[in-house]
N, C-alpha and C positions, 0 to 999 in steps of 0.2 A: 110683423114680417121679420123673419130671421135675417140677421146681418152680423158679420164679424169682420175682423181685419186679417189679411194675410200676415203670417209671422215672419216670412222670409220670401225672397224672390223665388218664383216657380218657373222652371224651364222645361221644355219638351226634350225628347231624346236627342234632338239635333242642336240643342243649346239655345233655342229661340226663347226669349222671355215671354211667358204667357200671362204672368200676373206679378206685379211689383209688390214688394214688401209694403205693408200698411194699407194696401188698396182694399176697398170694401168688397167682401165676398158675399154673394147671395146663394140661395139654394140652386138657382139655375146654373150659376158658375160652377158650383160643386158637381152638378150632374154632368156638365160638359167636360170638366177636367177628368172625372171618373171614366168617361167614355174614351179618353185619351190614355187611360191607364195610370193616371195620377191620382192617388188616393188622398182624400182630405177627411179621413175618419175622425180626426180630432175635432173638426168643425161640427160633426154630428154629436160628439160628446158635449161641446159647448151648447148646442141647441137644446139638448135634453136637460141640461143642468143650470142654464144661465140665470134662472130666477132663484136659485137656492143660495141662502146665506153661506152655507158650507162651501159651495162651489166658489163663490166670490172671494171668500176668505182664503181658500186654498190657492186659487189662482194669483191672488195678491202676493202671497208668500213666495210662490214659484217665480213670479216676475221680479220681485224685490231681490231675490238671490241673484238672478241673472244680471240685474242692474248693479249689484254690489261688486261683483267680480268681473273684470274684463277677460273675456275668453278669446283665444287666438282664432278659434274656429266656431263660427256661429252655428253652422250645421251640426256640429258635435253636441252642443248644449241643447239645440232644438230636438235632436233625435232622442236624447236622454229625457228631456221634459215630456216628450210624447209618450214614452214608456211610463213615466211617473203619473201622468194624467190618467192613463189607462188603469194603473194600479189603484189610484184613489177613487175614480168614478165608475169603473166598470167591474168592480170586484165585490159588490155588495152582497153577493150570495156566498162569498168565501168565508170560512169560519173565523179567519183572522181580521176581517174587516171591522168587526165590533171594536177592536182595539184602536184602529185608526179613528173611528168615530169617537171613542173615549178620549183619545189624545186631543182631538179638536175641541172637545167640550171641557177639558180639564184646566189646562193652562196654555194661553196663547203662545208664550215663548217656547214652551216645551214642544208644542206641535210644530212651530216654525223650525226649531232645531231638528226635529225628526225628519222633516221634509228636506232640509238642507243637507243633512248627513246622507240621506238617500241619493240626492243628486250627485254629491261629490263621489260617493262610492260607485255609482253607475258610470260616471265619467272615467274613473280610474279603470273599472272593469272593461269598459269599451276600448280604452287604449291598450289593454292587455289582450285584446281580440277575443273576449268572451263571446259566446253565441248570444243571440237575442234572448233566448230562454234563460241562460245563466245570468245575463244582465238584469233581467226582470226579477229573478230570484234573489240576487243580492240587493236589489232595490227594495223588495218586500222585507227582507231580513233587516235592512238598515232602517227603514221607517218604523220598524217594530222594536228597535234595539233598546229603547228606554221605557217600554210599557210597564216594567216592574215599578216604575215611579208612580204609577197610578195607585199603587198600594201603600205608598209612603205618605204620612200625614202632610197635607198641603202647607201647613205653617212651617214645616221643616224644609220642604222643597223651595219655598218662597223666602226663606230667611235671608236677610241681607248681610247680617253679621257672620263672622266665621263660625262654622259649626263646632260644637263641642265633641268630645270623643264618642259619647253615646250616639249623637246625631249622625256623625260620620259613619259609625258602624251600621246604623239603621239604613242610611242611604246606600251604602255598599251592598246591601242585600238585594238591591233592585235587579241585579243580574240574575240571581237564582229565582227571585220572585217572578220575573218575566218569563224565564224558561219554564217554570212550573205552571204558569198560566197558559202557556202554549202547548205543552207536551200532551195534554189530554185530547188535542184535536188531531193527532196523528199527522202532523205537518212534516215536511222534509227536514232532515237533520241539519241541513245548512242554515235554516232559519234559526233553529235552536242554538247552534254553535255561535252565530253572530250575537244573539241576545245574551248568552252566557259568557262569552269570551271577549267582548269588546273592551273590557278594562284590564285584560291580561297584558303583559309586556314581554318582549322577546328575552329580556334578561332575567325573567322570573319574578320581577318586583311587583307585578300587578295582582289583581284579585278577580274572582274569588278563590282560585285554585293554584296560583303561583306557577302557571304553565310557562314553558320556555320554547322559543323558536318554533320548530316544526310541530310541536305539540298544539300550537294554536293554528286553527284552520286559516287558509289564505284569505277567505272572505272576511273572517274576523279581523285579520291583520289590516285589510283595506278599510273596514269600518272603524277600526281603532284609530287610524290616521285621520279619517274623515271626521270622526267625532271630536278629536282634539282641535282640528282646524276650525270647525264651526263653533265649538264651545268657546273658543278663545277670541273669535272675531265677531260674535253677535252677543246680544243681551243675555246675561245670566245674573240672577239676583245677588250672588255673593262673589262675583268676579268682574273686574273691569275688562272691557274688550280691548284688543290690540289689533294692529294692522296685519294684513295677510302675510306680508314679508317677514314681520317679526315672529309670527308663529312658525313659519317655515324655518327660520333661523334657529328657533328653539328646538324644532324637530331634528334638525341637523346636529345640534349640540347633544341631544339625547339619542345619539345614534345606536346605543346599545339597546334602547327600548323599542324603537320603531324601525320598520323596514325602510332603508334609505332608497331602495328601488321604487317603492310605492310613493315616497315623498317626491322623487324625481319625476315620476309619471304625472303627478298632480302639477308640478311646476311646468311641465310641457304643455299643459292645456290652458294655462293662464298667461296673460301678457306680463 
């Protein structure tokens, strides 16, 4: 029998509590809530995928991220996670889904990083009042941002010591490798911009093309910040993790490299 837990309190249009957070949800409850105009389509996704190791692993990553960072607005993170769950589990016919599957089977920490960057990017986009479609698009681009690393030898990606110059040059190619992997599928340009430009910097010091300021797409600027935030606060083989406040301080100090408006928006959503 299908059963899952409510992720948040559910109210009707008059503000009456219909279902408390963590209360067990059954199919009958979903049907009754749907009749009231309250959609629980995420529960349908849970039902269809709950026995899949890929589903269990992905949901563990999503929940771990939410537990790692305290958010001021639980509804905000829940709405973003809803979009992300749809991207991961309801897009298997999309041409880019093969790369999500590839990430999940390549390196656990790289897949975790990709999901986290997608969440952070969508949180920022939502605060910027992006449309639902635009939020979904930046979420897709963000989860794909490191797919070029699938083409880098795993022993280099996993190396715990500092990379030598040749290895650094090879790793830096992941932006162009990722873009070239996607461009044959006639995907929206905003996906390609994110994959190619997320290591550019506003002062021109980034790679692969040394772009500056408005030469870098806004979505890529958002993912750029999200990438640094997660890369520095979660596991990475050759870098020690730091606290969220420490990395925000670093982003402030590097104000010529990163959009300070975007950094401020991220600060707004965390406690």
